[in-house]
C-alpha positions, -999 to 999 in steps of 0.1 A, spaced: -30 -422 66 -18 -396 38 -28 -388 4 -2 -377 -25 3 -339 -34 -25 -320 -38 -6 -303 -69 -12 -340 -82 -45 -339 -81 -55 -345 -121 -28 -367 -128 -38 -404 -136 -30 -425 -101 -19 -460 -115 -24 -472 -74 -54 -458 -57 -33 -470 -18 5 -478 -13 8 -500 19 40 -495 42 43 -521 61 75 -540 81 72 -576 69 84 -595 93 56 -578 111 26 -579 97 29 -591 60 15 -628 63 -12 -615 94 -28 -577 96 -18 -562 62 -29 -594 39 -62 -595 56 -61 -555 49 -46 -561 10 -76 -580 3 -101 -562 21 -89 -533 0 -91 -554 -29 -121 -569 -29 -136 -537 -24 -122 -528 -60 -96 -500 -44 -63 -510 -65 -33 -515 -33 4 -519 -34 19 -547 -17 51 -550 -26 69 -586 -30 99 -592 -6 117 -601 -30 123 -566 -39 135 -559 -8 173 -564 -19 203 -544 3 195 -518 25 185 -486 4 149 -485 -12 149 -495 -46 134 -473 -80 110 -493 -86 96 -487 -48 98 -451 -56 78 -456 -83 48 -473 -69 53 -450 -38 47 -416 -65 18 -433 -86 -3 -440 -53 -29 -415 -46 -32 -428 -10 -7 -448 15 -13 -464 44 19 -469 71 14 -501 93 37 -493 125 44 -521 142 64 -527 170 98 -526 144 90 -504 122 115 -479 129 142 -499 136 139 -505 89 163 -482 76 136 -496 42 107 -488 57 120 -451 70 130 -446 33 99 -453 22 78 -430 53 108 -402 41 96 -402 2 51 -404 12 58 -379 37 74 -356 5 54 -363 -14 25 -357 8 42 -320 9 54 -328 46 87 -318 41 85 -285 20 108 -258 24 131 -280 46 167 -282 36 188 -315 34 197 -332 60 214 -368 74 193 -395 67 186 -402 104 175 -366 109 152 -368 77 136 -408 93 132 -388 125 114 -357 113 97 -384 87 85 -402 120 72 -368 137 51 -356 108 36 -390 104 30 -391 144 5 -362 135 -13 -374 113 -48 -386 115 -56 -426 112 -63 -457 133 -54 -471 161 -62 -511 168 -65 -506 205 -89 -478 205 -112 -488 170 -141 -519 167 -128 -522 203 -98 -540 195 -115 -564 165 -94 -572 138 -115 -576 114 -137 -546 123 -106 -524 122 -101 -533 90 -135 -525 74 -135 -493 94 -105 -488 77 -121 -496 41 -153 -475 45 -130 -448 57 -107 -446 26 -135 -458 1 -151 -422 12 -118 -402 3 -117 -423 -31 -151 -408 -38 -142 -378 -27 -115 -374 -53 -124 -399 -73 -158 -383 -87 -151 -357 -103 -177 -354 -128 -162 -345 -164 -160 -311 -172 -178 -324 -204 -210 -335 -184 -227 -300 -186 -259 -300 -165 -251 -336 -150 -248 -325 -115 -284 -315 -108 -296 -349 -129 -271 -368 -111 -283 -358 -74 -322 -358 -81 -310 -404 -93 -291 -402 -63 -315 -387 -36 -342 -413 -58 -314 -443 -49 -322 -435 -14 -289 -455 4 -299 -447 39 -330 -469 29 -326 -507 41 -348 -517 14 -337 -532 -21 -348 -508 -46 -351 -511 -85 -347 -476 -105 -358 -465 -138 -336 -443 -161 -362 -433 -191 -360 -414 -225 -351 -407 -258 -324 -423 -275 -289 -398 -274 -306 -384 -243 -279 -391 -217 -294 -419 -201 -260 -439 -202 -242 -409 -191 -261 -398 -159 -265 -436 -151 -224 -439 -154 -223 -406 -134 -247 -418 -102 -223 -455 -103 -195 -434 -98 -204 -413 -73 -222 -439 -48 -206 -477 -55 -183 -473 -31 -214 -476 -8 -214 -512 -19 -199 -549 -11 -202 -555 -48 -209 -536 -81 -213 -545 -117 -220 -520 -147 -235 -534 -170 -232 -524 -206 -254 -526 -240 -276 -550 -226 -299 -541 -264 -267 -552 -283 -252 -581 -265 -284 -601 -261 -294 -601 -293 -259 -601 -307 -266 -646 -303 -281 -669 -281 -258 -670 -255 -260 -632 -243 -283 -635 -217 -258 -661 -203 -225 -635 -211 -244 -611 -197 -251 -631 -157 -217 -643 -158 -204 -603 -163 -229 -598 -132 -217 -630 -113 -177 -616 -121 -182 -584 -111 -199 -587 -83 -182 -617 -70 -149 -608 -80 -142 -646 -94 -129 -644 -128 -132 -683 -131 -172 -686 -130 -188 -699 -157 -233 -703 -166 -241 -730 -186 -278 -716 -189 -299 -687 -188 -317 -712 -159 -287 -720 -142 -279 -680 -143 -310 -673 -128 -301 -697 -101 -265 -687 -91 -275 -650 -86 -304 -656 -62 -282 -677 -46 -252 -661 -45 -267 -618 -43 -281 -626 -11 -249 -622 9 -241 -589 -6 -255 -555 -7 -250 -547 -46 -247 -520 -71 -259 -534 -105 -264 -513 -134 -283 -522 -161 -274 -504 -194 -300 -499 -229 -327 -526 -218 -353 -529 -242 -371 -564 -232 -387 -578 -202 -369 -611 -205 -335 -589 -201 -344 -580 -162 -363 -615 -154 -324 -630 -161 -305 -606 -149 -326 -586 -121 -352 -611 -122 -368 -601 -86 -363 -577 -57 -355 -607 -30 -324 -617 -49 -310 -592 -37 -295 -584 3 -311 -556 17 -295 -525 11 -285 -536 -27 -295 -509 -60 -302 -520 -91 -305 -488 -119 -322 -502 -149 -320 -477 -183 -344 -477 -212 -361 -456 -241 -388 -482 -230 -410 -473 -201 -432 -501 -208 -406 -523 -197 -401 -510 -163 -442 -510 -154 -434 -548 -163 -415 -558 -143 -430 -539 -115 -398 -505 -111 -411 -484 -86 -387 -456 -90 -386 -440 -123 -367 -409 -135 -369 -392 -166 -338 -375 -188 -344 -341 -193 -331 -331 -223 -301 -304 -220 -313 -263 -214 -303 -237 -241 -277 -225 -216 -262 -258 -208 -263 -269 -251 -242 -238 -257 -214 -249 -225 -213 -285 -242 -211 -276 -273 -181 -250 -270 -160 -279 -244 -166 -298 -279 -157 -274 -304 -129 -254 -291 -123 -272 -256 -134 -248 -233 -166 -228 -224 -152 -194 -240 -157 -195 -279 -139 -179 -303 -161 -145 -306 -171 -148 -348 -180 -185 -341 -207 -172 -314 -238 -166 -338 -229 -204 -356 -226 -221 -323 -262 -204 -317 -270 -223 -347 -257 -255 -344 -275 -257 -304 -306 -247 -325 -303 -279 -341 -298 -298 -313 -323 -288 -299 -313 -299 -266 -299 -337 -275 -264 -342 -264 -256 -370 -281 -264 -348 -317 -241 -314 -298 -210 -341 -289 -210 -348 -326 -213 -316 -341 -195 -302 -318 -164 -329 -324 -169 -325 -362 -167 -287 -358 -133 -289 -337 -106 -269 -357 -128 -263 -387 -131 -227 -403 -163 -205 -404 -172 -211 -436 -165 -246 -434 -191 -241 -403 -215 -227 -422 -216 -254 -454 -218 -279 -425 -251 -267 -414 -264 -258 -444 -259 -298 -452 -282 -306 -421 -310 -291 -439 -311 -322 -461 -290 -346 -451 -295 -356 -410 -266 -366 -389 -263 -407 -396 -247 -411 -360 -278 -394 -346 -300 -411 -364 -286 -444 -359 -293 -445 -319 -330 -433 -324 -340 -455 -351 -337 -482 -327 -364 -471 -309 -389 -471 -344 -373 -505 -356 -390 -526 -330 -421 -512 -332 -457 -532 -346 -463 -519 -379 -488 -502 -370 -475 -483 -341 -443 -471 -367 -474 -457 -388 -487 -437 -363 -451 -424 -352 -452 -414 -390 -482 -397 -389 -476 -375 -358 -438 -368 -370 -455 -356 -403 -489 -339 -397 -500 -342 -361 -472 -330 -337 -487 -302 -316 -522 -315 -314 -544 -319 -288 -543 -351 -279 -582 -356 -277 -586 -348 -316 -556 -369 -328 -569 -400 -312 -602 -387 -332 -582 -382 -363 -564 -413 -361 -595 -434 -347 -611 -426 -382 -576 -443 -400 -587 -480 -375 -556 -473 -361 -557 -481 -318 -553 -451 -316 -550 -445 -278 -530 -475 -271 -504 -466 -302 -500 -429 -283 -490 -447 -248 -467 -471 -264 -453 -443 -285 -453 -423 -251 -434 -452 -232 -405 -456 -260 -397 -419 -259 -406 -412 -293 -432 -384 -283 -444 -367 -252 -475 -352 -240 -475 -314 -225 -507 -301 -205 -515 -268 -208 -533 -244 -182 -566 -259 -191 -558 -296 -189 -552 -305 -227 -528 -324 -239 -502 -314 -268 -486 -343 -287 -449 -336 -290 -422 -350 -305 -384 -340 -304 -370 -319 -339 -342 -351 -344 -375 -379 -343 -394 -358 -365 -364 -354 -388 -357 -392 -383 -395 -402 -395 -390 -384 -426 -358 -395 -436 -372 -432 -431 -401 -425 -460 -377 -405 -482 -354 -437 -480 -381 -455 -498 -384 -442 -529 -351 -413 -529 -362 -404 -567 -395 -407 -565 -413 -382 -545 -446 -390 -558 -446 -426 -547 -438 -418 -511 -467 -420 -484 -463 -390 -474 -455 -355 -489 -444 -322 -469 -423 -305 -495 -434 -275 -513 -416 -280 -549 -422 -319 -543 -458 -309 -541 -459 -284 -564 -443 -307 -591 -470 -334 -586 -505 -322 -582 -494 -298 -614 -487 -333 -636 -510 -350 -618 -483 -371 -604 -506 -383 -575 -505 -415 -563 -529 -442 -544 -496 -446 -522 -499 -409 -512 -517 -410 -476 -506 -372 -463 -498 -337 -476 -489 -311 -459 -474 -274 -475 -472 -237 -473 -476 -224 -508 -485 -193 -524 -507 -182 -556 -512 -217 -564 -543 -221 -586 -564 -240 -564 -582 -256 -595 -552 -273 -608 -544 -287 -567 -572 -302 -559 -573 -317 -598 -541 -333 -584 -555 -350 -556 -581 -368 -579 -561 -400 -586 -551 -401 -544 -579 -422 -536 -566 -431 -501 -554 -394 -494 -567 -391 -457 -550 -358 -438 -546 -324 -463 -533 -293 -449 -527 -263 -474 -514 -230 -458 -511 -196 -474 -528 -173 -498 -540 -197 -525 -570 -174 -535 -562 -135 -542 -557 -138 -579 -581 -157 -586 -622 -157 -584 -641 -184 -585 -680 -198 -582 -679 -231 -591 -666 -250 -571 -636 -279 -582 -652 -314 -578 -620 -334 -566 -618 -339 -527 -607 -379 -525 -641 -391 -500 -612 -407 -481 -601 -378 -462 -600 -376 -421 -580 -347 -421 -590 -317 -448 -573 -278 -433 -570 -255 -458 -562 -220 -450 -580 -192 -474 -596 -216 -493 -612 -196 -518 -647 -215 -530 -684 -206 -516 -694 -246 -506 -678 -277 -506 -683 -297 -536 -713 -318 -543 -690 -349 -551 -673 -345 -522 -686 -375 -497 -669 -363 -466 -686 -395 -449 -649 -400 -434 -643 -359 -424 -632 -359 -384 -621 -324 -390 -626 -299 -408 -603 -263 -410 -611 -236 -434 -600 -204 -415 -597 -172 -439 -621 -190 -466 -647 -172 -485 -670 -200 -476 -705 -192 -472 -728 -221 -465 -708 -257 -461 -731 -274 -492 -736 -262 -527 -772 -250 -533 -781 -262 -497 -777 -295 -493 -784 -313 -460 -752 -339 -461 -752 -352 -423 -714 -357 -414 -718 -379 -389 -678 -385 -380 -671 -346 -379 -662 -337 -343 -641 -305 -348 -651 -278 -371 -632 -243 -370 -645 -216 -401 -633 -186 -381 -629 -158 -405 -648 -167 -432 -676 -153 -454 -702 -176 -432 -736 -164 -426 -756 -191 -415 -750 -227 -398 -771 -260 -388 -753 -276 -362 -779 -306 -367 -753 -313 -402 -731 -323 -378 -749 -338 -345 -715 -358 -328 -695 -319 -327 -671 -311 -303 -653 -287 -309 -665 -252 -334 -645 -223 -340 -659 -192 -356 -641 -166 -345 -641 -133 -361 -670 -142 -385 -685 -110 -390 -714 -120 -410 -724 -144 -394 -764 -141 -384 -776 -176 -378 -765 -200 -361 -792 -234 -354 -784 -253 -322 -802 -288 -322 -821 -295 -294 -791 -320 -280 -756 -317 -286 -746 -338 -266 -705 -337 -271 -696 -302 -278 -669 -296 -255 -660 -257 -270 -678 -231 -283 -658 -200 -297 -678 -175 -314 -668 -140 -316 -673 -112 -338 -707 -121 -352 -742 -107 -363 -760 -126 -336 -786 -116 -313 -802 -143 -299 -780 -176 -290 -799 -207 -275 -775 -234 -267 -793 -255 -263 -790 -292 -241 -751 -288 -239 -742 -314 -206 -705 -316 -221 -699 -273 -224 -662 -265 -207 -658 -235 -224 -682 -203 -241 -661 -170 -254 -687 -148 -266 -662 -119 -271 -670 -84 -291 -708 -105 -296 -720 -62 -307 -754 -79 -316 -757 -102 -286 -794 -92 -268 -802 -126 -256 -783 -155 -242 -799 -187 -236 -776 -209 -214 -794 -244 -203 -797 -246 -162 -776 -273 -162 -741 -268 -177 -722 -291 -150 -686 -291 -170 -689 -252 -180 -653 -236 -165 -645 -207 -190 -677 -180 -195 -666 -148 -216 -683 -125 -229 -677 -88 -241 -690 -61 -261 -725 -75 -257 -763 -57 -254 -771 -80 -224 -794 -68 -198 -794 -97 -176 -775 -132 -174 -787 -162 -165 -759 -185 -157 -777 -214 -143 -765 -240 -124 -730 -240 -132 -708 -258 -102 -673 -256 -122 -670 -227 -135 -635 -210 -127 -634 -181 -145 -665 -151 -153 -658 -124 -178 -681 -101 -188 -659 -69 -198 -677 -36 -214 -713 -51 -215 -727 -17 -206 -766 -26 -205 -757 -52 -182 -777 -47 -155 -782 -81 -132 -766 -113 -129 -781 -149 -118 -767 -175 -108 -781 -210 -80 -764 -207 -43 -732 -223 -37 -723 -231 -74 -687 -211 -81 -674 -223 -53 -645 -233 -78 -646 -195 -95 -610 -182 -93 -614 -156 -117 -645 -128 -123 -640 -98 -146 -671 -72 -144 -642 -46 -159 -669 -13 -173 -701 -32 -171 -714 9 -154 -749 -6 -152 -742 -30 -131 -760 -31 -97 -764 -68 -85 -760 -105 -82 -790 -124 -76 -787 -158 -61 -817 -181 -67 -825 -213 -46 -844 -238 -78 -830 -273 -82 -805 -257 -48 -798 -287 -28 -762 -283 -9 -773 -271 27 -786 -236 45 -793 -212 21 -767 -179 18 -771 -153 0 -735 -143 -10 -706 -156 -35 -686 -180 -23 -654 -182 -42 -621 -199 -42 -593 -197 -26 -566 -171 -44 -598 -160 -63 -597 -125 -87 -627 -99 -84 -627 -73 -108 -651 -47 -106 -659 -13 -129 -695 -3 -116 -711 27 -105 -738 10 -81 -741 -19 -63 -765 -25 -49 -746 -45 -15 -710 -65 -18 -718 -100 -35 -689 -116 -12 -694 -145 10 -673 -129 45 -647 -160 46 -636 -149 8 -603 -155 6 -600 -135 -21 -561 -124 -28 -573 -97 -54 -598 -71 -58 -599 -40 -85 -624 -15 -86 -633 17 -98 -665 41 -103 -678 20 -70 -702 28 -47 -720 10 -22 -748 17 7 -732 -10 23 -700 -3 30 -698 -18 65 -706 -51 50 -681 -50 22 -653 -44 53 -667 -76 68 -668 -95 37 -634 -87 25 -619 -98 59 -599 -120 39 -585 -99 17 -551 -96 4 -544 -70 -20 -577 -40 -30 -573 -15 -56 -590 17 -55 -598 36 -81 -615 73 -88 -635 59 -63 -664 84 -56 -677 76 -13 -646 63 -3 -640 90 22 -658 74 52 -642 34 36 -610 43 39 -612 43 75 -629 12 74 -603 -10 53 -584 -8 80 -596 -41 98 -585 -63 69 -550 -72 87 -543 -95 60 -541 -69 32 -507 -69 13 -512 -47 -17 -532 -7 -13 -539 12 -41 -555 44 -39 -563 66 -68 -588 93 -70 -598 123 -52 -594 113 -17 -592 141 11 -571 121 32 -555 88 38 -569 71 73 -548 82 106 -551 42 114 -531 28 85 -507 13 112 -534 -13 121 -528 -31 87 -502 -54 102 -494 -76 67 -493 -49 46 -465 -48 22 -469 -24 -8 -487 11 -4 -497 33 -36 -509 67 -39 -519 79 -69 -532 114 -79 -549 122 -49 -560 161 -33 -540 149 4 -521 176 16 -503 156 43 -497 118 53 -502 103 86 -473 98 109 -490 60 114 -477 53 82 -440 49 98 -454 27 119 -460 -3 88 -432 -25 98 -433 -48 68 -438 -22 41 -416 -30 15 -425 -8 -10 -439 35 -10 -448 51 -42 -464 86 -41 -475 96 -76 -485 132 -88 -499 142 -49 -493 179 -57 -503 190 -24 -483 173 -7 -456 190 7 -432 171 34 -430 138 40 -429 123 78 -395 132 101 -402 93 110 -401 76 77 -369 61 83 -385 39 114 -402 19 80 -376 -8 88 -385 -33 61 -391 -5 30 -371 -15 -1 -384 10 -23 -391 44 -21 -402 63 -52 -419 94 -57 -432 111 -90 -440 147 -87 -441 153 -58 -433 190 -47 -409 187 -17 -379 207 -10 -359 177 11 -364 148 24 -364 138 61 -333 132 71 -344 97 80 -349 81 54 -308 71 57 -319 45 85 -335 21 63 -310 -5 64 -325 -22 37 -338 8 12 -323 -8 -20 -342 16 -47 -348 54 -42 -364 73 -74 -374 112 -72 -387 116 -99 -402 152 -112 -396 164 -78 -393 200 -94 -387 215 -61 -364 196 -46 -329 212 -33 -305 187 -20 -303 151 -5 -293 138 30 -258 141 37 -256 108 54 -268 86 24 -234 64 25 -257 49 54 -281 36 28 -255 0 26 -282 -19 3 -287 8 -23 -285 0 -54 -306 23 -78 -308 61 -73 -329 77 -96 -331 116 -100 -351 129 -125 -358 166 -134 -348 178 -95 -346 214 -115 -332 235 -81 -309 200 -70 -274 219 -73 -251 191 -63 -247 151 -51 -230 151 -18 -194 131 -15 -214 104 8 -225 90 -25 -194 76 -37 -197 55 -4 -227 29 -14 -206 -1 -28 -235 -16 -40 -248 6 -61 -255 -4 -96 -275 21 -117 -268 57 -110 -293 77 -129 -287 121 -132 -315 134 -160 -323 171 -167 -310 184 -132 -305 220 -152 -284 236 -120 -259 205 -116 -223 213 -122 -203 189 -107 -204 149 -97 -184 140 -65 -144 137 -71 -144 105 -61 -172 86 -81 -152 61 -92 -154 43 -56 -189 32 -70 -171 -5 -74 -204 -21 -87 -220 6 -107 -231 -6 -146 -251 22 -158 -243 58 -151 -269 80 -169 -262 120 -167 -285 127 -192 -289 163 -202 -272 183 -176 -268 212 -196 -245 232 -160 -223 193 -161 -190 203 -175 -163 174 -160 -168 139 -165 -147 130 -125 -115 112 -144 -124 84 -115 -154 69 -129 -123 49 -149 -117 29 -117 -156 13 -126 -146 -23 -133 -179 -33 -134 -196 0 -157 -212 -13 -188 -231 19 -197 -224 58 -198 -250 78 -215 -239 120 -217 -267 132 -239 -267 168 -245 -244 174 -217 -236 205 -234 -211 218 -217 -187 187 -214 -158 187 -239 -136 159 -233 -141 119 -216 -108 117 -190 -81 94 -211 -78 63 -189 -117 58 -203 -104 25 -224 -97 7 -181 -135 7 -185 -126 -32 -200 -166 -34 -192 -182 -9 -211 -205 -14 -239 -227 17 -246 -213 54 -247 -240 81 -260 -222 115 -263 -245 129 -285 -253 166 -281 -216 171 -262 -187 188 -266 -163 165 -271 -142 166 -302 -120 136 -300 -121 102 -287 -93 90 -260 -70 71 -272 -74 47 -248 -105 38 -260 -85 15 -285 -83 -14 -262 -125 -16 -253 -138 -51 -270 -177 -46 -282 -182 -7 -272 -208 4 -292 -219 43 -300 -252 59 -314 -235 91 -328 -224 93 -360 -211 125 -366 -187 119 -337 -167 98 -359 -162 127 -386 -144 151 -354 -119 119 -346 -82 127 -352 -72 109 -385 -42 91 -366 -72 71 -342 -91 71 -370 -72 50 -389 -56 30 -355 -93 23 -348 -99 9 -388 -70 -15 -388 -72 -24 -352 -112 -31 -348 -122 -52 -376 -143 -75 -351 -156 -46 -334 -195 -58 -337 -230 -49 -324 -225 -9 -329 -251 -3 -349 -254 37 -366 -289 47 -382 -290 7 -393 -255 5 -403 -224 -12 -390 -199 12 -379 -172 -7 -389 -184 6 -424 -186 38 -412 -154 39 -401 -135 25 -432 -155 51 -456 -141 83 -433 -106 62 -431 -103 66 -470 -118 101 -476 -89 112 -448 -66 97 -468 
């Protein structure tokens, strides 16, 4: 078998295969069978007709067919070589297969001989040696191999299908074509999200593996178009699979029976695109047992419920495009390439931002803007702010149109004001409006109209794509396009202010949400009085600064379910407001002092969410809201009294910070999950119920608590008690902190002990130690801890402590045997402890900070140590054992002034990747550091006595970063540095005695940043730096003796920033004109630029960007100077 020239890979071919054969040998036997096998596999095959074989020479028609074929199958039979016709075919085939490249013309017999020789060298099949001589199996083998070859050259994802490859592979893996079962795979996603495109790509990639295939487009549209829609779809599937155009279907039932009967004998791949009803699946793929083992059915839909109802086991969501993918896709449609025209770059970002990852919108806008100028682009973007894309809306609205009426209302509510809410809160508000919210949200999610996103606390938040929100608002506006006061939902500021100010409110208005400033609140509330069915009211912005109120306006509609008013200007809620339906009340930053005017006690039975953060609230009785679930009083600095009734059974979250409360009794709150009392400066007493079974997070800071009893809290994950400087003891029940993953007692300087009580303890043996969850983190800042509270088997990855003193050092080490990371800061009694810490064999990170006299000699026992930091200690030498830390990757020595030398065998730390020496008074580095084969970063900062570097630095072949700062005695840089082929960052700052750089510095081919800051004796920049093709940043700040730049600086085509402030450079080299995107931060330089260069710069660099000089564009500065220079 031969293939056409690779140079024609992108050509559109008429045939997949050309058959070359000796007619009288095989036309009615082998070739006929092979031809039909290929055709049945949908491999378009050319087999000549005997009628065109006239004369001895090959016809033009046959030559054209050869040229128009991707592959050639040459059937060598006994008399093939005796036919001049066949041999001419063979010569043409071999020429196209590039087997005759460079051959000179020869006589026909010579060409035939060469063609036969070349063909004999091609790989192929031989009947007697394949499939044991069975012709049928032999043909099957040929067809399978050819299918693979065709797939290899034919499947090439369209270059415009950006980001498709990973999505295709995900679905292909889900297909599991190697598995001998029948599978249905669902592809679900919102309209315009790329479901059909993905299914098509998967189909093209995998269909060769099946005996029959069918891609059924637009199932929804075709089945709804007429009564015979489903029949026509069944007929299409059968005709595609059986390759029989004569098949007819009399009824849907008849179609099902035919499919059951005929599909069982073929391994098929079927794609049913855009399914929206279960009856469509029942008619086209009723059951798995309709199909032969190995068959696969792919279903694309917007409605997940269709898949669930049909028992589809494998479902894949189509993810929207990432920002990077979206930009690439847009570029291909707008510019016909992935590299945009520079001046359209910012406009392209705006388009992509508007599209929000939706492929349909990106394609439509890309095609629309292609060939348009900048002004037309800007105008189109302005239009999108008020008039959405009709083509996108048409596709998206299909999902909305098929919803039940109540689900439509829920969808519109979410789009207009509930998007981004926590799911439970959203359900409560919708249920108060008499919606069946739980099933409604589920239906909308299944139809890809909304999403649910979980945060780290397992709360679910409701999301919606921006285009779906836009679609919903468009639907509302269409009802009364020129009469906004008749709209059911209002959100445009100018329309709302006009309606409220002119008292145009109607009963039809259900929702108002807007941001405003300096709008009279009395007028605002008065405008609500005719909106009797208003259920949602949200106003944000400053409405009170210029107004002083003592009497509250009386016009709140009683139907309101959700009331949010930032900076509410009144001191109470109005007496006339019944609020019997109120579910959520949010008045952050308000002037409210108490809930009801005159201290009236109105009980809000339906209130679930109350947020009065940063308000003037002084007192609150939670008996007025007995069913409250969430109470947020953050920053209520005037709050002096908070009364809890005996039982708050529904309260899940209490955030209470910056209050004046001295005592807090939260009573019976069995469902409390989160309690935040940070910055409780006055809090002296906190009473938590004995059993808070669901409490997961407890935060208290800056309190005056002396003791704290957290009772039975088996689900506590996070305990934060920071800067509680009077706290001495913490009580908890034994065994109740097994889920704890974060403990922070920082700056609790008087803390002495954990007390474990056995009250109500029924979980087994008593063990007075703190058993925490794997991957926990403990942060202690205490001066005198009586004993280590940790359980000996605690798998604790992080244990940070400072000011730590314990008399029980052995138990501390024993109890930390699983420790992975430890920090020691200013420890007062750790000289001896530092020896015992070497028993922590799983320790990965170790940090010493403080007044240690020495580091233990047994450091090599820390077999797992990867990071070692020694900071501000009094040690004067390092133990040689540090060189035996085989897994150490990072070594940092900081401010160790007494250290005069490093261990000579430091180069034996074979895994070391980062060596950082800061404020170390050593004169030289050990030569052995050149043996650190994996070293990537070497930092020598404020090593003021360092005189020289090792000569063999070129051995550090992995080095990517070399930083030398304030090495005042360093006089030169060894030439070997020029051989560091991976070096990207070279910084030589304030090396006062450095006079010159190596001449061959330009050999640093990967260098991106060369910073020579404040090298006052440096005189010349080597010309070789112009060879640094990757250099992006060149900094010569205050190199006062440097007078010129290399003339060929323009060769640095990647250069982005050039800093030459404080140098003696008086002119720019002419070649700098060729640099694109170069910026400069030295305006004074421009005044010394020669007049001709300056004018040329102005003329040629009109597109120069990203070059801000003290808030002004360098272009404007250059233009001004060019004018001044005449």
